[in-house]
Steps between C-alpha positions, in 0.01 A plus 500: 500500500648834395529804725235761424638847428364822648259693274731798439799276434319284246376813320854639490632171359227487235569861402872430470426211261254709295759782473776259398705570812475139622456164331180297560690246712549762774169367638300177482127490433436293815633786716237743378142582590229413248481835320879539509540153349260593220702816439827307504381237253356770272835683502686175427257426217576838337874457543482155338325667207813719474320818607779732610488656849395728647157338466193723492231446768231470229693215336527318834128556565390366159725196538363425848145524367571254217693253720301512824182696433585752774261774603607803295441772760649302791810412301540857370482632857772252603728612216452867595668434836825432312544864396615612845781243511857571395710189450856429396733205475526481878147351520631143457722539808206638698292196398779260599532664843122484552496130414783428742326689781168323448672164474676563832165576665353176359796297620470647852125429508546144374776429752286645780206278407722192492657577838156552653427137401823380661716436193703680234517364144787663305387320183168684507681832540724414207195414287346834592815683388512307173131555429552874538795516268779503756818329387617206710810564709691224322474261210522125557564204274192294414658199672467679836123537459451122534579302813511119514227442241312686230177681592176358366398602148292821515139467388214738434139486613356151434205467261310207645229486233758485217781281636668432163543870420601570861774235491632607159525866608614433860191683622375851441797736500611805301294601196268249331364587155195307373444538124286340234231555239161643601257267675744229610483580873785742576287693749355176643853372566618830653189517720552139616865570585390809694231319702738214573773738622252697714495209745857593593558868418305818415402531133402815309321416174483788249211423263593745225342292223152591620362165618339689786458451875160327473618245243824426682302452819276254314808310381613457859150381592530236227849400614375465859198298378273755664640445852528838676742369766741379232463837328597693814796271563632544144453876482595630847832621352373566146458864389338603173563824309373621163766771457875487563543866596486401869780240469750673730236588760357145492843348564574751776166425672563125501860554615368653824368158599717262298880508462528188284432428136211658308365377167393762244303378196461716188226401256618609253823674396350638181224683692741688728471882470763605245577777256329441165794647307769308686302195612781244471742712700235569764420129527870421539512757782218319679673164461826642636305647790349160580848349483622754757209408729638147530789651700237598759390139554214533253411227250343600168265308269415685179266390221615587148329486163656303215640651181277395208810413298585233758158340545541124534864523613665507843781755472637793700419720200133410546442745787337813365642850530817468704847358445576560869290196593789288374730651762261569789307172507606226741246251361343567159202282407320465167160329470424319172214287372454275198338667197191275505456509880193629684490668842478167685818361343836526679708817482870431453724687743847581370781657703721714274715642780576352841755693704465293820454156347650275234195389303357684200269400218160326518464451877140387543144533371234703678142370510209701634347351813141409409360592842704813577500627137755782553765263632763289328616147575833379368575201281850375423619604154 
């Protein structure tokens, strides 16, 4: 978890980037408040488009509207507060000093809490320093990180209802991309993965494709076979949104009660709010943002449409609209079906990228459960 910067300091840093005094890496998006993060990503977007600084406030405003749909008057008022600031190259040193001071306060508080419980864990303090960007005091050979035997193989969140996929991927971890032609069950699969994971961790499901709260609720009713007790058990950690503009606030709210992993599901990538003129670049920005969220102990599942040119094929090039999927995805899935198949026939699940496992190719077939309808059962390929 990154240290949050004071309001005046984050404005000064943003202004220094917009004026060309500092490079964008003087600050990280995770350190900023919501509106400051939107400003930062809008500035970075313009700089990537080779717009030369100093950047005009109107350009930043228009970019923020196209990327995030910000409120025009609220955002304009925020940008006006920049005019009273005067920044120079010394701002990066001021930011570094502020980070060090806040980190020291966190370390003192953490140590105090540990001592109040009768123990002191230096490893936890070291993790806190590393998580906040502090360099370790020394570098050690990898051999020294292992004692008498190797640690157990790391695994992600188990998917009990889909054990073949879970085993192949070593559980839910990183960024999963689910692609395929229309009507094959991409959303059904993503929804099943989300409900399954919600038994262990909080899940935020962003229904951007427009299925709707009422219809998704009816799908859960079908999955639970109409049993209200099963419904409550499955959905006590399941949160549903129909817009992604509240993403940062949603995560922050859940973080107040839950320090562990969170699953965020995006259905779908192609319906994310993006600039019409620069849609591919905007979509890549979203994907990179999701990739950064994994560093905050957040797992991502994203549904993607299939390129028409790649219908009937399982290839990385089949994902529509973004080459960054190839680099950001931990597990990339393509769903295929035989040309003469109907909706009751098996859907072939292909893994085209598997960062945390060895197997790729045709992994299994998915068959709709006749009783639950919006639920898949697996069959060996």
